[in-house]
N, C-alpha and C positions, 0 to 999 in steps of 0.2 A: 398615402394610402397604406393602411395596415395590412400586413400579410395574414391571410386566413389560415387558421390552424387546421392541420389535417386531423380529421376525426379518428378516434381509435377504432380498433377492430370490432369491439362490441357495439359501438354506435353504428358502424357501417352495416353490421349484420341486422341490427334493429331497423335501420332505414330500408334495407333490402326486403325485410319481411313486411314492413308497413307500406312502402311505396313501390315495391318491385312488382313486376308482372306476375301472372300466374305461373309462367314458366320458371321464373326465378324462385317463386315460393316452392315449386315442385323440386327445385335443385336442393332445397334443404333436406329432402328425403331421398331423392335419386340423383346422385352426383352426375354432372355432365348433361342433365336433361336440358337446361337452358342453353348450353352451347350447341347441342345437336339440333335443337329446334331452330336455331339461328344460322345453321349451315356450317358451324364449326365442328365438323364431324370428327376429325382426328383428335382434337382437343377434348371433345366431349367423351369420346370412347376411352381415352386415357384416364379421365376422371372416373368413368364408370368401372373400368377394370381395377383401378385403385380401390374403389369401394368394395367390389366383389372380393378382391384379394384380402382386404382387411376383415371382411365378414367371415370368410373361410378360415382365416388365421384365428380369429376369436372363437369361432364355433368349435374348431377341432383341436385347438392348442391353448392359446393365450387366455381365453375367457375363464377357464377353470382355475388358473393360477391367480388371476385378479380376484376371483371369488374367495380363494384361500386367504389372500392377504387381508381383504376387507372383513372377512368373517373371523379373523384372528386364529385361523387353523393352519398350522404349518406341518400337518401330517398327523395321522393317528394309527396307521397300520404299519407294524414293523416287518421288515423283510426277514426271511428265514425259511426253515423247513418245518412243514406241518404234516402230521400223520394222517394219511387217507385210509380210513377204516375199510372202505369198500375194496380198494386196490391193494391194501396191506403194504403200502410203501410210503416213504417220505417224499413229499412234493415240495419243490421250491416255490415259495410265494414271493412275488415281487411287491414289496411294501412301498411306503412313501419315502421320499427323500426331502427332508426339510430344507437342505441347502439348495436343491434344484427348485423347489417350490418358491423359495424367496427370490432366487436369482431370476427365474423365468417370470415371476410376478412383477418384479421391477422392470424387466425388459419389456413386458407386455404393456406396462403403464407408459413407458417411453414411446413404444409403437403407437399407443392410443393418442399420445400428445402430438406425434408427427402426423397421424391421420387427421386429427382435428385441424391442424394447420392447413393441410391440403384441402379439407372440406371447406374451410373458410375461404380459401383462394377460389374454389369452385363457385361459391355463392357470390363473392365479390366480383368475379369475372362475369357472371350472368347479369348482375345488377349494372355493371359497367356497360354491357350491351344495351340494357334498357335505356340508360341515359344517352347513349350515342344515337339510338333510334329516335328518341324524343327531340334531340337537337338536330335531326336531319342528317346525321353523319352515317357513314357506312360501317357495318360491323367488320372488324378486321378478320381476314382469312388466316388459314394456318401458316401460309408463307410469310405474311406480314408479321404474325406473332413470332415466328421463328427468327425472322430478320431482326425484330426488336430485341429478342432474347439474346441473340449473338452479337448485337452491337450496343444498344442502349443499356441493356441489363446483363452484359456478359459475365459480370461478377457472380451472378446467381449460379450458373452451371459450374463455375470455378470453385464455389464454396461448398458444393455438394459433398465432395470427397473429404475435405477437412471437417465439415460438420458431422459426417458419419463417423469419422475417427474420434472426434471429440465426444460424441455420444457413447460410443462403444468402449473407448479406452479411458475416459475421464469421468463422464457423468454417471454411467452405469456402475462402475466400481465405487465411486464416491457415495452414491445413494445406498448401495448394498452394504458398504462398510458402516455407514451411519445406522442403518437398521439393525445390523448385527449387535450394536451396543444395547439394544433393547430386548435381546434374547438371552437364553442361558447356554449359548453355543460354546462348549468347552470340551475337554477330553472325555468327560462322562456323557456327553450328548453329541457324539460325532456320527453323522450319517455315513453310510446307509444302515449300519447295524443298529444305530440308536437315533432318536429324534430330538430336536430341540424346539423350544416354544417361546412365546413372548413372555417377558417378565417385567415389562414397564421400565421404571426408573430404578429397579433394584440394583443394577450394576453400578450406576452412579452413586447410589447410597452406600454400597460396599466400598467403592473407591474413596469416597470422601468422609467415611465414618471413622472416628478414632476409638471405637469400642474395643479394638484389638490391642490397645496399648501402644508401646513404642515401636513395635514392628507391624502395626496395622497398615493396610494399604494407604490410608490417608497420610500417616506420618512418613512412610517411605516415599510416597508421591511428592510430598513437600521437599524432602531431602534431595530427591532426583531433580525436581524442578529448580531448586536453588543452585545445584551444581550445573545444571543446564544453562542457567542465566550467567553464572560466573564464568563458565567456559566460553559462552558466546561473546561475552564482553571482552575478555582478555584475548581470545582468538581473533576478534575483529580489530580491536584498537592497537594491540601490539604490532600486528602485521601492518596496519595502516601507518602508524607514526614511525616505526622503524624503516618501513619502505620509503616513506617521505624523507626521512633523515638521510638515508643512503642516496636517494635521488638528488637531494640538495648538495650532498657532499660531492657526487660525481659532477654536478652542474657547476660547481665553483670554478672560478677562474684560477688558473695555475695547475689544475689537475690534468695530467697528461694521459694520453691514450684512452680517452673516455669511451670510444667505441669498443675497446677491448673489455672494459669493465661491464658495459651493458651486454656484450656478447656472452660473457661468463654467466650472467644471470639468466639470459635466454637459454643457455645450455642446461641450466638447472631446471628450468621449466619444461624442457624437452623430455626429461626423464619422467615416465609415467608415475603418478603420485603413489599408486599402490606398491610399486617397486621400491620407492624410497621408504615408505612406511614399513614394509616387511623387512627391509635391510636394517632400519633403525630398531625394529623390534628384536632382531637377532643381536645387534650390537649391545642393546640395553638389557638383554636377558641376564639372569643370575649367573649363568656360565658363559656370558657373552664376551666379546672382544674388549669392551671397555673395562670390565672387571679384571680381565687377564692382564691388560696393560697397567692398571692401577694396583694390581695385587690385592684386590678387595673382594668382598662377597656382598656387595650392596644390592638389595632387591629394588632396582630402579623402577620396575613396573608392577611389582607385587607386594610392596611393603604396606601393611595394614595400619601401621602406627599413625596416630594423629589424624584420624579420619582419612587415611590413604593420601596424605598430603604429598609425599614424594612422587607417586605415580601421576598425580594430577599436575604437578609442576612440570614433570617431564613431558607430559602430553602437550602442554602449552608451548614448551620450548621446541619440541619437534615440529609442532604446527607453525611456529615462527620460521623454522628452517625451510619448510616447503611453501610457505605463503608469502614471505617477504619479496621474492623476485617478482611476483605478479603485481603487487602494489608499487614496487619500485619502478617498473616499466610504465605503469599507468600514470603515476604522478610525474614521471620524467616528461612525458608528453605535455602535461598540463603546465608544468613549471616553464617550459619553453615558450608558452603562449601568454604568460603574464607580461603585460606591457612594461618595458624597461623604464618608461617615464615615471611610473609609480615609485620605483626604487630611487631614481635620480632625485625626484622631488623630496623623498623622505631623507636622503642623505644631506641635501641642501638645508633641510630644516633641522639637521643635527640628530636624527634618529639613529640609535645604535642597532646592531644586528638583531638583538632580542625584540625591540619594538617593531622593527621592520617585519620580522617573522609573525608576530602576533597581530599586527595591524594591517598587513598587506598579504603576505604569503598564505597564512592559515585561513583568513576569511575567504580569500579567492578560492583556495582548494576546497573548503567546506561548501561554498556555493555550488561548485561544479560536481563534487563527489558525494554530496549528501544522499542522493538516491542509491549510489553504489554502496555506501556504508549501511544503509537500511537493508539492502538486499543481502549483503554479506552477513549481517547480524542474524537475519532470518535463516540464511543458509547454514550458518554455524549452529543454530538451534537444532537443525536437522542434519548435522554433519556426521554421517554414519561411518564413513571410511576411516577417519583418523582414530576414533575411539575403538572401533571394532578390530582394526588391523594391528593396533598397538597393544591393547590390553584385553580385548574381547569383552570390555565392560568391567573386568575384574580390577582388583582382587575380590574374592568372595568374602563377604563380611556379614554373617548371619546375625551378629549381635545388633547391628544398627539397621540392617535392611531386611532381615527375616527371610528364611528359605522359602516360605510359602508365597512370597511376593515375586520371587525369581529375580529381583533387582540385585545389582552388584555395585561396588563402590564408585566406579567411574562411569557408570551407565548414564547416558542421556535419555531423555524420554523416547527418542526414536530407537535407540538400541535396546532399551527395555521392552518396547513394543515388539521388536523383532524377536527377542528371546521368548516372549510370551506366546508367540505364534509358532515357534520352531522347536520348543522344548518337547520332551517326551510326553508331558502332560499339558498340552497347550490350553491357554485360556483366551480364545478368540474374542469373547465378549468384553473382557477387561481390556484387551489390546485395542479393540475398537473404541472404547471410551477414551483411552489415552490418545488415539489418533484424532478424535474430535477435539480434545483439549489442545493438542499441538496445532491443529488448524485454527482454532479460535485465537490462541495466543499469537500465532504468526500473523494472522489477518488483522487483528486489532492493533498490534504493535506497528505493523507496516502502514496502516491507514492513518493512525493518529500521528505517528512520528513524521511521516512524509508530509502530511498536511500542515505541520507546524514548521517545516523547514523553509528557509528563504528561497530554496530552489523551486518550491511549489507556489509560494506567494508572489515572487518576483521573477517569473520566467524570462530569461534573456537579459536580466539586469544584474549589475554588480555594484555594490555600494561599499 
């Protein structure tokens, strides 16, 4: 017997409208009517109060902001002082605030979506009562509903707080950030003294247009993007393979006091990363300890020659210093779980250590750690701390990066985005475009790469 598919929400609502009772049809307009008519007073009143609260919210607050959004109007009246001829004084006039209009508009749309979900629950609940009565069953009372909620569906009240946090701290800022990319919100259009407006895809056109020559946003974006990928590649795989090599070295037979070596690496992890980075920044400064010891004046972190090659190499080396202990500890645990039978069989067949590594150790490690590598690669694309605390994105190189773009030699996309929003003349709209690009790159790389790994294709298997 085939399992019947559960109809989707829209089909259930259509069935309720077509086959439901008059009380259910009235629930489409007055929430809770079907429940109150069937004796579910408490449940019906709660639905009714939710509808009343929503209508009051939309009438006195949220409705006008949604109208602003869909009419394409983010404000027209500037705040300021206007001369009152009758009173012969300047009066403060409260103008529009484009930022708040956009923010409250997005928030009101989310509230609308939440209300529609509650409204659908109200209709489906009334229709369920219709079906129970047709089948000769009793309509559940409030106590029975509450008992079912706290036992069979206890996950629902538990998810309310996390869902609210997700909407407020993730969904709302994400939608707001995406919409900013389609406005002219920058230093010249900063509320409340000034207003910003919709500009369509103009920001994307400016970002990816090469009309400005070698220092246009498009060329600078490609240079920053290239360095971001180079950095992410070396930061991920140098830490991984060096950590694996150290783990294998400690794991070798004949190495004494293995617990001590692992403890030393744990102590390195215990030091907060920002402390290590700030210390290394002071050591590698032009007047730092390293130059004092060597008796040199090498600009380890500020040399602009050869496309700032030296600062970039030093960033990667410092990242190895702070990142290898993590991968060493992780790979140590995995190495301990590789069956010894594999190695014994390989040695009997005459395999040398190199073949054993490439045919047993590495495939086993990649099978287990492929998701970790993908995660680390994406994290390194967005690795703000290492770049910002070591070089601040510098050195400044206006020849290749252009002062107008605000990008610097060792900037990643994420540090460039940060500078665009915190500079004295911020460009929030361009920063939002970069934020969208970072999200698309990270999401696409993660999905494609993970789906092609053996960890996704053969879960729990090792060949």
